[in-house]
C-alpha positions in Angstrom: 14.2 -80.4 24.0 16.0 -78.0 21.4 12.8 -78.4 19.4 10.9 -76.7 22.2 13.1 -74.1 22.8 13.1 -73.1 18.9 9.3 -72.8 19.0 9.2 -70.7 22.0 11.6 -68.3 20.4 9.5 -68.4 17.1 6.6 -67.6 19.1 8.5 -64.6 21.1 9.7 -63.2 17.6 6.0 -63.4 16.3 4.8 -61.5 19.2 7.5 -58.6 18.9 6.7 -58.4 15.1 3.1 -57.9 15.9 3.5 -55.1 18.4 5.8 -53.3 16.2 2.9 -53.1 13.4 0.2 -52.3 15.7 2.4 -49.2 17.0 0.8 -45.7 15.8 2.5 -44.3 12.8 4.1 -40.8 12.9 2.3 -38.5 10.7 4.4 -37.7 7.5 3.9 -34.0 7.9 6.2 -34.4 11.3 9.6 -33.9 11.2 12.1 -36.5 12.4 14.0 -35.8 15.4 17.8 -35.5 15.6 19.8 -37.3 18.4 19.7 -34.6 21.2 16.3 -32.9 20.2 13.6 -32.6 23.2 10.5 -33.8 22.0 7.6 -31.6 23.7 4.1 -32.8 23.5 0.9 -30.7 23.6 0.1 -29.5 27.4 3.7 -30.1 28.7 4.3 -26.2 28.6 1.5 -25.7 31.0 -0.3 -23.9 28.0 -3.5 -25.5 25.9 -2.7 -27.0 22.7 -2.6 -24.3 19.5 -2.0 -21.3 21.8 0.8 -18.9 21.1 3.0 -18.6 24.0 6.2 -16.5 24.2 8.3 -19.0 22.4 5.6 -18.4 19.6 6.3 -14.9 19.7 10.0 -15.1 19.8 9.7 -17.3 16.7 7.5 -15.1 15.1 9.7 -12.0 15.9 12.9 -13.7 14.5 11.2 -14.5 10.8 13.5 -11.8 9.7 17.0 -10.4 11.2 16.0 -7.2 12.4 19.6 -6.1 12.8 19.9 -6.5 9.1 16.9 -5.3 7.8 16.0 -2.6 10.5 12.2 -2.4 9.8 11.1 1.1 10.9 7.1 1.2 10.3 6.8 4.5 12.3 9.1 6.3 9.1 7.7 8.4 6.4 6.1 7.5 3.2 6.0 10.2 0.1 3.0 10.5 -1.6 3.7 11.7 -5.0 2.3 14.2 -6.9 1.9 14.3 -11.0 0.0 16.4 -13.2 0.8 16.4 -16.8 2.7 13.5 -18.7 3.9 14.4 -22.1 6.4 15.5 -24.4 7.5 18.9 -22.2 9.1 19.5 -18.8 7.6 22.2 -16.8 6.6 23.3 -13.2 3.4 21.0 -13.6 4.4 18.7 -16.4 6.7 15.7 -16.6 8.2 14.1 -19.9 7.1 10.4 -20.3 10.5 9.1 -20.6 11.5 10.9 -17.3 8.5 9.9 -15.7 9.8 6.2 -16.5 13.1 7.2 -15.1 11.4 8.1 -12.1 9.8 4.6 -11.8 13.5 3.0 -12.3 15.2 5.4 -9.6 12.1 4.7 -7.0 12.6 0.9 -7.7 16.7 0.8 -7.5 16.4 2.9 -4.2 14.0 0.1 -2.8 10.3 1.5 -3.0 7.5 -0.6 -3.9 4.0 0.9 -4.8 1.1 0.9 -2.6 -2.4 2.0 -3.1 -3.6 5.0 -1.2 -6.5 3.3 0.3 -4.1 0.9 1.6 -1.8 3.3 3.0 -4.5 5.2 5.2 -6.1 1.9 6.3 -2.2 0.9 7.3 -2.7 -2.6 4.9 0.8 -2.1 3.9 1.9 -5.2 2.3 5.5 -4.6 1.3 8.5 -7.1 1.3 10.6 -6.7 4.2 13.2 -4.3 4.1 11.7 -2.2 1.4 9.7 1.3 1.6 5.9 1.9 0.2 5.5 4.6 -1.9 1.8 6.1 -3.1 1.3 7.7 -6.9 -1.3 10.4 -7.5 -2.3 12.1 -10.5 -4.1 15.3 -10.8 -6.7 16.8 -13.3 -6.9 13.4 -15.2 -5.1 14.8 -18.6 -4.8 12.8 -21.5 -1.1 12.0 -21.0 -1.8 10.5 -17.7 -4.3 7.8 -20.1 -4.4 8.0 -23.7 -6.4 5.3 -25.9 -5.1 4.9 -29.3 -7.5 3.3 -31.8 -6.5 1.6 -34.8 -8.8 -0.8 -37.4 -11.4 -0.7 -34.4 -8.7 -1.9 -32.0 -8.1 -0.2 -28.6 -4.7 0.0 -27.4 -3.0 2.1 -24.3 -0.4 4.5 -25.5 2.8 3.2 -24.3 3.9 6.9 -23.5 1.1 7.5 -21.2 1.2 7.0 -17.8 -0.8 4.2 -17.8 1.0 2.3 -20.6 4.6 3.1 -19.2 3.2 2.0 -15.6 1.6 -1.4 -17.2 5.1 -1.8 -18.9 7.2 -1.3 -16.1 5.2 -3.4 -13.7 5.5 -6.4 -16.6 9.4 -6.2 -16.6 9.3 -5.7 -12.6 6.2 -7.4 -10.9 7.7 -7.0 -7.7 7.4 -2.9 -8.1 3.5 -3.2 -7.8 1.0 -1.7 -10.1 -1.1 1.0 -8.1 -2.0 4.6 -8.4 -4.7 7.3 -7.7 -6.0 9.5 -10.8 -7.9 12.7 -9.3 -10.2 13.8 -12.0 -12.7 16.6 -13.1 -15.4 16.8 -15.6 -16.9 17.5 -18.1 -14.2 15.3 -20.0 -11.8 13.4 -17.6 -8.7 12.4 -19.7 -9.8 14.2 -22.5 -11.5 11.6 -24.8 -15.0 11.9 -24.5 -15.6 8.8 -26.2 -13.5 6.7 -23.9 -14.6 8.0 -20.4 -16.3 4.8 -19.2 -13.7 2.5 -21.0 -11.1 4.1 -19.2 -12.6 4.1 -15.9 -13.4 0.5 -16.0 -10.0 -0.3 -17.5 -8.5 1.5 -14.2 -10.5 -0.1 -11.6 -10.0 -3.4 -13.4 -6.2 -3.2 -12.9 -6.5 -2.1 -9.1 -5.9 1.2 -9.6 -8.4 4.3 -8.2 -10.4 7.2 -9.1 -10.8 10.3 -6.7 -12.3 13.7 -6.5 -11.0 16.8 -7.6 -14.2 18.7 -7.5 -16.3 18.6 -10.7 -14.9 21.6 -12.5 -11.5 22.1 -10.7 -12.9 24.2 -8.4 -11.2 26.5 -5.9 -13.1 25.2 -2.4 -12.1 28.2 -0.8 -14.3 30.6 -2.8 -17.4 28.5 -2.2 -20.1 28.3 0.4 -21.7 25.3 1.9 -23.8 24.6 -1.2 -21.0 25.4 -3.7 -18.9 23.0 -1.9 -21.5 20.1 -1.8 -22.2 21.0 -5.4 -18.5 20.5 -6.9 -17.8 17.4 -5.0 -21.2 15.6 -4.8 -21.8 16.3 -8.5 -18.4 14.8 -9.2 -19.2 11.5 -7.3 -22.6 11.2 -8.6 -21.2 11.8 -12.2 -18.7 8.9 -11.7 -21.7 6.9 -10.5 -22.9 7.0 -13.7 -20.1 5.2 -15.4 -19.1 3.1 -12.3 -22.6 2.1 -10.7 -21.6 1.4 -6.7 -18.1 2.5 -6.9 -17.2 4.5 -3.7 -14.9 7.6 -4.2 -13.4 8.5 -0.4 -10.4 10.4 -1.6 -10.2 14.1 -2.3 -6.9 16.1 -3.9 -7.7 19.7 -3.1 -7.3 21.9 -6.6 -4.7 24.6 -6.1 -4.4 23.1 -2.4 -7.1 25.2 -1.1 -9.3 23.7 1.3 -12.9 25.1 2.1 -13.3 28.0 4.9 -13.5 26.8 8.2 -17.4 27.1 8.5 -17.9 25.1 5.3 -15.0 22.6 5.9 -17.3 19.8 7.4 -18.9 19.9 3.7 -15.3 18.9 2.4 -15.4 15.8 4.2 -19.1 14.7 3.7 -22.4 16.2 2.5 -24.7 15.6 -0.5 -25.8 16.9 -3.8 -29.2 16.2 -5.3 -29.8 13.0 -2.9 -26.1 11.6 -3.8 -24.2 11.5 -0.7 -20.4 11.6 -0.5 -17.8 11.0 1.6 -14.0 11.8 1.7 -11.7 9.9 4.2 -8.6 11.3 2.8 -8.0 15.0 1.6 -4.6 15.5 -0.2 -2.9 18.8 0.1 -0.3 20.0 -2.6 2.4 20.1 0.1 5.9 19.4 -0.2 6.5 16.8 2.5 6.5 13.1 3.0 3.6 11.8 5.2 3.7 10.4 8.5 3.2 6.3 9.2 -0.3 5.3 9.8 0.4 4.8 13.2 2.3 8.1 14.2 0.8 10.4 16.3 0.9 13.1 13.7 -1.4 10.9 11.2 -4.3 12.9 9.6 -5.5 11.3 6.4 -7.9 14.8 6.6 -4.7 16.7 5.8 -2.4 14.7 3.8 1.0 16.1 2.3 2.2 15.2 -0.8 5.6 15.6 -2.7 6.1 17.2 -6.0 7.4 14.7 -8.6 10.4 16.0 -10.3 13.8 16.5 -10.2 13.6 20.3 -10.9 16.8 21.9 -9.4 14.6 25.1 -8.9 12.5 23.2 -6.4 14.4 22.1 -3.3 11.7 19.8 -1.7 11.2 17.6 -4.5 10.9 13.5 -4.9 14.6 13.3 -5.3 15.5 15.9 -2.8 13.2 13.8 -0.4 15.1 10.3 -1.6 18.6 12.0 -0.9 17.2 12.9 2.5 16.0 9.3 3.4 19.5 8.2 2.2 21.3 10.3 4.7 19.0 9.5 7.6 17.7 6.2 7.2 15.9 6.3 10.6 13.5 9.0 9.1 12.1 6.6 6.2 9.4 3.9 6.5 11.1 0.2 6.2 8.6 -2.5 6.2 9.0 -6.2 8.1 7.1 -7.8 5.4 4.4 -8.7 7.8 0.9 -6.4 7.5 -0.4 -8.0 10.8 2.6 -6.4 12.7 3.8 -2.9 13.6 7.9 -3.4 14.0 9.8 -0.1 15.1 13.2 0.7 16.6 13.2 1.5 20.0 14.3 5.1 19.3 10.9 5.8 17.4 8.6 4.7 20.3 7.7 7.8 21.3 6.3 8.5 17.6 3.5 5.8 17.9 0.0 6.1 18.8 -1.0 2.6 20.0 -4.8 3.3 19.5 -4.0 3.7 15.7 -2.4 0.1 15.9 -5.5 -1.6 16.6 -5.2 -5.2 16.5 -2.0 -5.4 14.9 0.9 -6.9 17.0 3.5 -3.9 18.0 6.9 -4.9 18.3 9.7 -2.6 19.5 13.2 -3.9 18.9 16.5 -2.4 20.0 18.9 -1.3 17.2 22.9 -2.5 17.9 
């Protein structure tokens, strides 16, 4: 009798083992549940699997602590304007060592470089809590980009703007490497033998070339034909060195725009069959620029700030950095996700929702 009972128990054990082995195996990427965790299966919330409900939205919003980071993507952005980089300091020139100091101060104060094109297209990829800043250089002077040649080998002058930016970037890669150089002819960057080399070098590094007219012309003194000749010829000449490269940004020489009846040709036109179009027109100006989602944002009339710390100039980059330190709600602060626009409720009235596009707009309350 006992033998029969043992046999029956053995059979039961074997059946239980077989049932356990045939049970579904939990996927390796599924986190184990802790005691008290509620396991929710797809469909139990009343939504289709993969849908993003209110819980998903809340989780996304809470990726950063808004009260700590205080993102404000309706804040203002500095578009900095440089001209000569060299050995002397003046109204339109900056010593190379002071230029490097500018980069260091920007970095320490939480500014990070973005390109002009990324700014106007609202493709702002900056780490949460940091502020985008745009560098622009007018005139294409040699101190902006100088090539040294020795024994047939070409190197970038470490004291020129490009050399300084590259060196700074190598030490602090999170600062970024971006700038737009607004050049004119016949010899941009003042080294005739290296025009093509410099153009291709800049583009390969992720920097940009913009229009500054063919001969640094005052557009306010020209008619329709003259405006198109200056802008179209510059773009056409650049195309010889960079076939297919699109120039879509313009910095106005002397800050002078064309007369009202000819202004349409500043934005688009044609020169000897070569068509051009400018999506951005930069002024000389002395103010920071609005956020791309601000109702006042106008890429065809974009203010810039003088990149200097001259005490005689009361609206240079250092004055504006001081202003933002004292008025933090006026400064653009990124939430770290270029697919979202996150703003404090106090800034909601500034937003033009048509400029938000397909991005997610999040409004939060500051404590």
